[in-house]
C-alpha positions as CSV (number, residue, x, y, z in Angstrom):
1,M,0.0,0.0,0.0
2,S,1.5,3.3,-1.0
3,I,-0.8,5.4,1.2
4,A,0.7,6.2,4.6
5,P,-0.2,3.8,7.4
6,V,-2.4,4.8,10.3
7,V,-1.6,4.1,13.9
8,I,-4.6,3.9,16.3
9,K,-4.2,3.9,20.0
10,I,-6.9,2.2,22.0
11,G,-7.4,2.8,25.7
12,G,-9.9,3.6,28.3
13,A,-13.3,2.0,28.3
14,G,-12.8,1.1,24.7
15,L,-10.8,-2.0,25.8
16,N,-13.4,-3.0,28.4
17,D,-16.6,-2.9,26.3
18,S,-16.6,-5.9,24.0
19,A,-19.5,-4.7,21.8
20,L,-17.9,-1.3,21.3
21,L,-14.5,-2.9,20.7
22,E,-16.0,-5.1,18.0
23,R,-17.4,-2.0,16.2
24,L,-14.1,-0.3,16.6
25,L,-12.2,-3.2,15.0
26,L,-14.7,-3.5,12.2
27,A,-14.1,0.3,11.5
28,V,-10.4,-0.4,11.5
29,K,-11.0,-3.3,9.0
30,A,-12.8,-0.8,6.7
31,I,-9.8,1.6,6.9
32,K,-7.4,-1.3,6.2
33,K,-9.0,-1.8,2.8
34,E,-7.2,1.4,1.8
35,R,-4.1,1.5,4.0
36,S,-2.1,-0.4,6.5
37,C,-3.1,-0.2,10.2
38,V,-1.2,-0.5,13.5
39,L,-3.0,-0.8,16.9
40,V,-1.3,0.3,20.1
41,H,-3.0,-0.2,23.4
42,G,-2.9,0.9,27.0
43,G,-4.4,-1.0,29.9
44,G,-4.3,1.3,32.9
45,S,-7.5,0.0,34.6
46,L,-6.3,-3.6,34.5
47,I,-2.9,-2.7,35.9
48,D,-4.5,-0.7,38.7
49,N,-6.8,-3.7,39.5
50,W,-3.9,-6.2,39.5
51,L,-1.7,-3.9,41.6
52,T,-4.5,-3.4,44.1
53,T,-5.2,-7.2,44.2
54,W,-1.6,-7.8,45.1
55,S,-1.6,-5.0,47.7
56,R,0.8,-2.9,45.6
57,P,0.6,0.9,45.4
58,V,-0.9,2.6,42.4
59,L,1.4,5.6,41.8
60,K,0.9,8.3,39.2
61,E,2.3,11.8,38.6
62,H,0.8,14.3,36.0
63,G,-1.0,11.5,34.2
64,M,2.2,9.3,34.0
65,R,2.5,6.0,35.9
66,I,5.4,5.6,38.4
67,T,6.5,2.0,38.0
68,L,8.5,0.2,40.7
69,D,11.0,-2.4,39.6
70,E,9.3,-5.1,41.7
71,D,6.0,-4.4,40.0
72,M,7.2,-4.9,36.4
73,P,6.2,-8.6,36.3
74,L,2.6,-7.7,37.1
75,I,2.6,-4.7,34.6
76,A,4.3,-6.7,31.8
77,G,1.9,-9.6,32.4
78,A,-1.1,-7.3,32.2
79,L,0.0,-5.4,29.1
80,S,1.9,-7.9,27.0
81,G,0.1,-10.9,28.3
82,A,-3.6,-10.5,29.1
83,I,-4.5,-7.3,27.2
84,N,-2.4,-7.8,24.2
85,S,-3.6,-11.4,23.7
86,Q,-7.2,-10.4,24.2
87,L,-7.0,-7.5,21.8
88,A,-5.1,-9.5,19.1
89,A,-7.7,-12.3,19.4
90,A,-10.5,-9.8,18.9
91,A,-8.7,-8.2,16.0
92,N,-8.3,-11.6,14.4
93,Q,-12.1,-12.2,14.8
94,A,-12.6,-9.0,12.9
95,G,-10.4,-10.3,10.1
96,L,-7.4,-8.0,10.7
97,R,-4.7,-10.8,10.7
98,A,-3.3,-9.5,13.9
99,V,0.2,-10.1,15.3
100,G,0.6,-9.5,19.0
101,S,3.7,-7.4,19.5
102,S,5.5,-4.9,21.8
103,L,8.1,-2.2,21.8
104,L,10.9,-4.7,22.4
105,D,10.3,-7.1,19.6
106,A,13.4,-7.2,17.4
107,N,14.5,-4.3,19.7
108,W,13.0,-1.9,17.2
109,C,12.1,0.9,19.7
110,A,15.0,2.8,21.4
111,L,14.3,3.8,25.0
112,T,16.0,5.8,27.7
113,Q,15.0,5.2,31.3
114,D,13.2,7.9,33.3
115,H,14.7,7.0,36.7
116,T,12.6,9.6,38.4
117,R,9.6,7.4,37.7
118,G,11.3,4.0,38.2
119,A,11.1,1.3,35.5
120,V,9.7,3.8,33.0
121,G,10.9,4.1,29.4
122,I,10.9,7.2,27.2
123,P,11.0,6.5,23.5
124,V,13.6,7.9,21.3
125,P,12.1,7.9,17.8
126,E,15.2,9.2,16.1
127,N,17.1,6.1,17.2
128,S,14.3,3.6,16.5
129,N,14.1,1.3,13.5
130,P,10.9,0.8,11.6
131,D,12.1,-2.3,9.6
132,Y,10.4,-4.9,11.8
133,L,7.0,-3.0,11.8
134,Q,7.3,-2.4,8.0
135,L,8.0,-6.1,7.5
136,L,4.7,-7.0,9.2
137,L,2.8,-4.3,7.3
138,N,4.3,-5.3,3.9
139,N,2.8,-8.8,4.5
140,G,-0.7,-7.5,5.2
141,L,-0.5,-8.1,8.9
142,T,-1.8,-5.8,11.7
143,P,0.6,-5.3,14.5
144,V,-1.1,-5.0,17.9
145,I,1.5,-3.4,20.1
146,S,1.8,-3.3,23.9
147,S,3.8,-0.5,25.5
148,I,6.4,-2.7,27.2
149,G,10.0,-2.1,26.0
150,Q,13.6,-2.7,27.1
151,G,16.4,-0.6,28.3
152,D,20.0,-0.7,27.3
153,Q,20.8,-3.3,29.9
154,G,17.9,-5.5,28.8
155,Q,15.7,-4.5,31.7
156,L,11.9,-4.3,31.0
157,L,10.5,-0.8,31.0
158,N,6.9,0.4,31.1
159,V,6.1,3.1,28.5
160,N,3.1,5.4,28.4
161,A,0.9,4.0,25.7
162,D,0.2,7.5,24.1
163,L,4.0,8.0,23.8
164,A,4.4,4.5,22.4
165,A,1.7,5.2,19.7
166,A,3.3,8.5,18.9
167,T,6.7,6.8,18.4
168,V,5.2,4.2,16.1
169,A,3.6,6.9,14.0
170,A,6.8,8.9,13.9
171,V,9.0,6.0,12.7
172,L,6.5,4.9,10.1
173,K,5.6,8.4,9.0
174,A,2.0,7.4,9.7
175,D,-1.2,9.2,10.6
176,L,-2.0,8.9,14.3
177,L,-5.4,8.6,16.1
178,L,-5.3,8.7,19.9
179,L,-8.7,7.4,21.1
180,T,-9.9,8.4,24.5
181,D,-13.0,8.6,26.7
182,V,-14.0,12.1,25.6
183,P,-15.0,13.2,22.1
184,A,-12.2,15.8,21.8
185,I,-9.8,18.0,23.7
186,M,-11.9,20.6,25.5
187,T,-11.7,24.3,26.5
188,A,-12.1,25.3,30.2
189,D,-15.8,25.9,29.3
190,G,-16.2,22.4,28.0
191,E,-16.3,23.2,24.3
192,S,-14.6,20.8,21.9
193,L,-11.6,22.2,20.1
194,H,-11.5,21.0,16.5
195,T,-7.9,22.1,15.9
196,I,-5.0,22.9,18.1
197,N,-1.6,24.4,17.1
198,S,1.6,24.4,19.1
199,E,1.0,27.8,20.6
200,L,-2.5,26.9,21.8
201,A,-1.3,23.6,23.1
202,A,1.3,25.3,25.2
203,Q,-1.3,27.7,26.6
204,L,-3.7,24.9,27.5
205,I,-1.0,23.1,29.3
206,A,0.3,26.2,31.1
207,D,-3.1,27.3,32.4
208,N,-3.9,23.6,33.4
209,T,-6.9,23.4,31.1
210,V,-5.4,20.2,29.8
211,H,-3.9,18.1,32.6
212,G,-3.3,14.6,33.7
213,G,-3.7,11.9,31.1
214,M,-5.0,14.4,28.5
215,R,-1.9,16.5,28.8
216,V,0.2,13.4,28.0
217,K,-2.0,12.7,25.0
218,L,-1.6,16.2,23.7
219,E,2.2,16.2,24.2
220,A,2.4,12.8,22.5
221,A,0.3,14.1,19.6
222,L,2.5,17.2,19.1
223,Q,5.6,15.0,19.1
224,A,4.1,12.7,16.4
225,A,2.9,15.6,14.3
226,R,6.3,17.3,14.4
227,L,8.2,14.1,13.4
228,S,5.8,12.5,11.0
229,R,4.3,15.6,9.4
230,R,1.1,13.6,9.1
231,T,-2.5,13.9,10.3
232,T,-2.5,13.6,14.1
233,A,-5.8,13.7,16.1
234,V,-7.3,13.0,19.5
235,A,-10.9,11.6,19.3
236,G,-13.5,9.6,21.2
237,W,-13.6,5.9,20.9
238,D,-17.4,5.7,21.3
239,Q,-18.1,6.6,17.7
240,P,-15.8,4.2,15.8
241,E,-17.6,4.8,12.5
242,Q,-16.2,8.4,12.6
243,L,-12.6,7.3,12.5
244,A,-12.4,7.5,8.7
245,A,-13.9,11.1,9.0
246,V,-10.9,12.1,11.1
247,L,-8.5,10.8,8.6
248,Q,-10.3,12.7,5.8
249,G,-10.0,16.0,7.7
250,L,-13.7,16.2,8.6
251,S,-14.9,17.8,11.8
252,Y,-14.6,15.1,14.5
253,G,-12.2,15.0,17.4
254,T,-9.3,17.4,17.7
255,R,-6.6,17.7,15.0
256,I,-3.1,18.7,16.0
257,L,-1.4,21.1,13.7
258,V,2.3,22.0,13.7
259,S,4.1,24.6,11.5
């Protein structure tokens, strides 16, 4: 396919509602008729549940998880095990020919460790290699990627899924859709923003209009847009039939613009 791929990050309740997930994956299948697709997923709610079940602390700062070394087996098991397998199976049922994957497969994604947050990786798109992902796409497969990667000593690292998706989009020069629990990025008055440029993004972050997990999404989207120079958007997962509209530049979700 000569058209640029599209990377779709699925998170929030979109992973927990089987009927909605089926609709979402069928929408992805329709998009895949025209272009290659990559799915990247989070899984914060399951991680929180597992940590709580094992009497482990749930630690977050500014929307980013703090990951203790001793909790990595639980977190890797939740993301690369339970959620990745379930999403890949659902994608196969939708006819997507899914391949369960992660950031560490073939060591394609370069990471640095954010020691202030523990076993947390920060992607370095400029040092990452798209060959592995491109091989899968060239064979008509749909990578389903968990955000577990590895550091330079082979240690497992937990990566924010929005940053992971932005990195996939950057290295593939792909369009990026970050799906979330709200229809768009909002103003302080609750109005949807249809477009955001770098200057407005900085203002929204500075005055705390955008904070927590949405701040991470916006920063990830800005990074992807700068590096890929492709369509980048934040949109709600609850209307999967509108995904194609976002890619066509129609008014749904929030498009991120960079100069």
